[in-house]
TINU-28485 format. One record per residue (C-alpha): x, y, z; residue in one letter. Coordinates in steps of 0.5 Angstrom, whole numbers, plus 500, padded with zeros to 3 digits. Example, Ala and Ser with C-alpha at 12.3 -4.5 7.8 and 13.67 -1.06 7.14 Angstrom:
! residues 2
ATOM;px;py;pz;residuo
ATOM;525;491;516;A
ATOM;527;498;514;S
END
This chain:
! residues 386
ATOM;px;py;pz;residuo
ATOM;524;466;572;M
ATOM;524;462;579;K
ATOM;529;457;575;T
ATOM;534;462;573;I
ATOM;534;465;581;K
ATOM;535;458;583;I
ATOM;541;457;579;I
ATOM;544;464;580;K
ATOM;543;462;588;L
ATOM;547;455;587;C
ATOM;553;459;583;V
ATOM;554;464;589;Y
ATOM;554;458;594;V
ATOM;559;454;590;L
ATOM;563;460;589;L
ATOM;563;462;596;F
ATOM;565;454;598;C
ATOM;571;455;593;I
ATOM;573;462;596;A
ATOM;573;460;603;T
ATOM;578;454;602;N
ATOM;583;458;599;A
ATOM;590;459;602;S
ATOM;589;467;603;A
ATOM;583;470;605;Q
ATOM;584;476;602;N
ATOM;585;473;595;I
ATOM;579;469;596;G
ATOM;575;475;597;G
ATOM;578;478;591;I
ATOM;577;472;587;L
ATOM;570;472;590;K
ATOM;568;479;588;N
ATOM;571;478;581;K
ATOM;568;472;579;S
ATOM;561;474;582;K
ATOM;561;480;577;K
ATOM;563;476;571;V
ATOM;558;470;573;I
ATOM;552;476;574;D
ATOM;554;479;568;K
ATOM;554;472;564;T
ATOM;547;470;567;I
ATOM;544;477;566;D
ATOM;546;477;559;K
ATOM;543;470;559;G
ATOM;536;472;562;I
ATOM;536;478;557;E
ATOM;537;473;551;K
ATOM;531;469;554;I
ATOM;527;476;555;E
ATOM;528;478;548;G
ATOM;532;484;550;K
ATOM;539;482;547;D
ATOM;540;488;542;K
ATOM;545;484;538;N
ATOM;540;479;536;N
ATOM;534;480;532;K
ATOM;528;481;536;Q
ATOM;523;475;536;E
ATOM;515;475;537;N
ATOM;511;471;542;E
ATOM;511;466;536;E
ATOM;518;466;535;G
ATOM;518;470;528;I
ATOM;523;475;527;K
ATOM;520;482;527;T
ATOM;522;487;522;E
ATOM;524;495;523;N
ATOM;520;498;518;R
ATOM;520;506;517;T
ATOM;513;508;515;P
ATOM;511;511;508;L
ATOM;513;519;508;S
ATOM;509;524;506;N
ATOM;512;523;499;F
ATOM;505;524;495;I
ATOM;502;530;499;S
ATOM;498;533;493;G
ATOM;492;531;489;N
ATOM;492;523;490;I
ATOM;489;520;483;L
ATOM;489;513;485;F
ATOM;490;509;492;S
ATOM;490;502;494;D
ATOM;492;498;500;N
ATOM;488;492;498;F
ATOM;484;492;505;N
ATOM;477;492;503;N
ATOM;478;486;498;E
ATOM;476;479;498;R
ATOM;482;474;498;A
ATOM;483;470;492;G
ATOM;479;475;487;E
ATOM;482;480;482;F
ATOM;484;487;485;P
ATOM;477;491;484;S
ATOM;481;497;483;K
ATOM;485;494;477;W
ATOM;485;492;470;T
ATOM;488;485;468;Q
ATOM;493;486;462;V
ATOM;496;479;462;S
ATOM;497;474;466;G
ATOM;494;472;473;S
ATOM;494;476;480;V
ATOM;490;475;486;Q
ATOM;488;479;493;N
ATOM;491;475;499;K
ATOM;492;476;506;Q
ATOM;500;474;508;V
ATOM;503;473;515;H
ATOM;510;476;515;L
ATOM;515;479;520;F
ATOM;509;477;525;G
ATOM;504;482;522;K
ATOM;498;481;517;N
ATOM;498;484;510;Y
ATOM;493;485;505;N
ATOM;497;485;498;V
ATOM;496;483;491;V
ATOM;500;477;489;E
ATOM;503;475;483;W
ATOM;500;468;481;I
ATOM;503;467;474;S
ATOM;510;470;472;N
ATOM;511;476;468;S
ATOM;503;478;469;A
ATOM;501;485;468;T
ATOM;496;490;471;I
ATOM;494;497;471;K
ATOM;490;502;475;P
ATOM;483;502;472;T
ATOM;481;509;470;F
ATOM;475;511;465;K
ATOM;481;514;460;E
ATOM;488;512;460;D
ATOM;490;519;460;T
ATOM;491;521;468;Y
ATOM;498;522;469;L
ATOM;501;528;465;G
ATOM;507;532;465;Q
ATOM;508;532;473;S
ATOM;506;526;477;F
ATOM;509;521;483;K
ATOM;508;514;484;I
ATOM;509;510;491;E
ATOM;509;503;493;L
ATOM;511;498;497;E
ATOM;515;491;494;V
ATOM;517;485;497;Y
ATOM;523;481;496;F
ATOM;524;474;498;H
ATOM;532;474;495;G
ATOM;530;468;491;N
ATOM;531;468;483;G
ATOM;531;474;479;N
ATOM;525;478;482;E
ATOM;523;485;479;W
ATOM;518;490;479;Y
ATOM;517;494;473;N
ATOM;513;501;473;I
ATOM;512;502;465;N
ATOM;510;509;464;L
ATOM;506;509;457;K
ATOM;505;514;452;N
ATOM;498;512;449;S
ATOM;500;516;442;K
ATOM;507;513;441;N
ATOM;509;506;444;P
ATOM;516;508;442;Y
ATOM;516;513;447;K
ATOM;514;509;453;N
ATOM;519;508;459;H
ATOM;520;502;464;D
ATOM;523;503;471;I
ATOM;525;496;473;R
ATOM;526;495;481;I
ATOM;530;489;483;S
ATOM;533;487;490;W
ATOM;539;491;489;F
ATOM;537;497;485;G
ATOM;533;501;480;I
ATOM;534;502;472;S
ATOM;531;507;468;S
ATOM;530;505;461;G
ATOM;536;502;458;S
ATOM;541;505;463;D
ATOM;545;501;467;V
ATOM;542;499;474;T
ATOM;544;504;479;S
ATOM;545;500;485;R
ATOM;544;500;493;L
ATOM;551;500;497;P
ATOM;549;493;499;G
ATOM;543;488;498;K
ATOM;537;490;502;G
ATOM;534;485;507;P
ATOM;528;480;505;E
ATOM;522;484;507;G
ATOM;518;490;504;W
ATOM;521;496;501;H
ATOM;519;503;499;T
ATOM;519;505;492;I
ATOM;518;513;490;Q
ATOM;518;515;483;I
ATOM;518;523;481;S
ATOM;517;525;474;F
ATOM;516;533;473;N
ATOM;517;535;465;K
ATOM;522;530;463;G
ATOM;526;530;470;N
ATOM;525;523;473;L
ATOM;528;521;480;K
ATOM;527;515;484;A
ATOM;528;513;491;F
ATOM;529;506;494;Y
ATOM;528;506;502;D
ATOM;529;513;501;G
ATOM;536;513;498;I
ATOM;536;516;491;Q
ATOM;538;512;485;L
ATOM;536;515;479;I
ATOM;536;522;477;N
ATOM;535;523;470;D
ATOM;534;530;468;P
ATOM;531;529;461;D
ATOM;527;523;459;I
ATOM;527;526;452;E
ATOM;521;531;455;K
ATOM;516;525;454;Y
ATOM;509;526;457;T
ATOM;506;520;459;F
ATOM;499;518;460;D
ATOM;498;512;464;F
ATOM;502;506;467;L
ATOM;502;499;468;E
ATOM;505;494;473;V
ATOM;509;488;470;Y
ATOM;513;484;475;V
ATOM;518;478;475;G
ATOM;515;473;480;S
ATOM;520;466;479;P
ATOM;516;464;486;G
ATOM;510;463;482;S
ATOM;512;457;479;T
ATOM;517;454;484;R
ATOM;513;452;490;P
ATOM;519;453;495;Q
ATOM;519;460;494;W
ATOM;515;466;495;E
ATOM;511;470;490;S
ATOM;512;477;488;A
ATOM;507;482;492;K
ATOM;506;489;492;I
ATOM;502;494;497;N
ATOM;500;501;499;N
ATOM;500;503;491;F
ATOM;499;511;490;K
ATOM;499;515;484;I
ATOM;499;523;486;G
ATOM;500;529;481;G
ATOM;496;535;478;S
ATOM;492;530;473;G
ATOM;486;532;470;L
ATOM;483;538;474;A
ATOM;476;535;477;L
ATOM;472;541;474;Y
ATOM;475;540;467;K
ATOM;473;533;468;R
ATOM;466;535;470;L
ATOM;466;540;464;V
ATOM;469;535;459;T
ATOM;465;528;461;D
ATOM;459;531;464;G
ATOM;460;527;470;R
ATOM;465;525;475;I
ATOM;465;518;478;I
ATOM;467;517;485;V
ATOM;469;510;488;H
ATOM;472;512;494;D
ATOM;466;514;498;I
ATOM;464;508;502;H
ATOM;459;505;506;F
ATOM;458;499;511;D
ATOM;454;494;508;R
ATOM;446;495;507;D
ATOM;448;502;510;S
ATOM;447;509;508;Y
ATOM;452;512;513;F
ATOM;458;515;510;I
ATOM;465;512;513;K
ATOM;470;517;515;P
ATOM;475;514;510;A
ATOM;470;517;505;S
ATOM;471;524;507;Y
ATOM;477;526;503;P
ATOM;474;524;496;A
ATOM;467;528;498;I
ATOM;471;534;500;D
ATOM;474;534;493;K
ATOM;467;535;490;I
ATOM;466;540;496;F
ATOM;472;544;493;Q
ATOM;470;544;486;L
ATOM;463;547;488;L
ATOM;466;552;493;N
ATOM;471;554;487;Q
ATOM;465;554;482;N
ATOM;459;557;485;P
ATOM;455;557;478;N
ATOM;456;550;478;T
ATOM;450;545;480;S
ATOM;450;537;480;V
ATOM;446;531;480;I
ATOM;448;526;485;I
ATOM;447;519;483;E
ATOM;447;513;488;G
ATOM;449;506;485;H
ATOM;449;499;488;T
ATOM;451;493;486;D
ATOM;447;487;484;S
ATOM;447;484;491;N
ATOM;440;484;494;G
ATOM;433;485;492;S
ATOM;431;491;487;N
ATOM;427;494;492;E
ATOM;432;495;497;S
ATOM;438;497;492;N
ATOM;433;502;490;Q
ATOM;432;505;497;R
ATOM;439;504;499;L
ATOM;442;508;493;S
ATOM;437;514;494;E
ATOM;439;514;501;N
ATOM;446;514;500;R
ATOM;446;520;495;A
ATOM;442;524;500;K
ATOM;447;522;505;A
ATOM;453;525;500;V
ATOM;448;531;499;M
ATOM;447;533;506;N
ATOM;455;532;508;Y
ATOM;456;538;502;L
ATOM;450;542;505;V
ATOM;453;542;512;I
ATOM;460;544;509;K
ATOM;457;550;506;G
ATOM;454;548;499;I
ATOM;447;551;498;D
ATOM;442;545;497;I
ATOM;439;549;491;K
ATOM;445;547;487;R
ATOM;444;540;489;L
ATOM;439;534;487;K
ATOM;439;527;488;T
ATOM;437;521;485;I
ATOM;438;513;486;G
ATOM;439;508;480;Y
ATOM;440;502;485;G
ATOM;443;496;481;E
ATOM;440;499;474;E
ATOM;446;502;471;R
ATOM;452;498;472;P
ATOM;459;500;470;L
ATOM;461;493;469;V
ATOM;457;486;468;K
ATOM;459;480;472;G
ATOM;457;477;478;N
ATOM;464;477;482;N
ATOM;467;482;487;E
ATOM;471;486;482;K
ATOM;464;488;478;A
ATOM;461;489;484;W
ATOM;466;494;487;A
ATOM;466;498;480;Q
ATOM;458;498;480;N
ATOM;458;501;488;R
ATOM;459;508;487;R
ATOM;457;515;487;V
ATOM;457;520;481;E
ATOM;456;527;480;F
ATOM;453;529;474;V
ATOM;453;537;471;L
ATOM;446;540;472;N
ATOM;448;547;469;N
END
């Protein structure tokens, strides 16, 4: 900044010398004032560019990376959340723990985009397919919403497919394809955006209610199909075209912040039908039984179930992964189950309706010595005890 002030001072001195040599003093004064204003404006504009204040230019951070103005995700899904994954608690290079592989290869990855770090799932093979992990693929029903963020790089034929599946009749499946310039519903012609969106993250929102399908691209409604033959869909798959997976000069496809919301199968009905509810969204620090605040919404759903059904009693089971000794995992599972019970008691549930037991690593849901298996096996289960 000192250099700029010196340059500015030199310009003023030069201007003054020119003005004093003019034949008419008044004219010289006028020219001096006008020139000073023009030079001031030019220098100030240059300073603004140097300081990153020029509104006509895209802002750059300290690393010289262009930043992106993004609108945060809305409250599009405000009801019951059936599935949610922001990939934050994942190990890079592993398969995402809340998902099941259908075909191809994907991996967790941390990427640096627009001056920020993001935890994402990345497609490392073109046209790979994954699906959210549920005990049974019967979680969607007649009314649900889907929200996710997709990344477009603007190279090749990039697209993201949300495949809505009917488990009883494969001919009643329905595909929603998201491209850089629009969305298509089934075999219909693509509904296009007014113009191609910029490279970066884009928010996709899909609403389905008894055959009425709507889809939004960064808040712009592109699909409004009132009658998808009144299908009922049971589950979904994510199928992605990622030409960057096979071309090192391009970026591969990525998704983030994936959510499914809707009525789903009511918790009480699940408890009565299956005899148990498995919850993976109750989190603890490693080797700790103190409940993380992010776990409260999941336990609050169990509280609501018990509060609305006062004759229902449950056994709270704690389970760990296979890391650590059998003895330490046994104690950890017992203490975690008790911690959940204490939370419910503080909320108002009679302790006589609750029992706890810890199984340590004895009863894994998934076999395997990897992060995906460990994540599935770290859980709390609520078992009907009537």
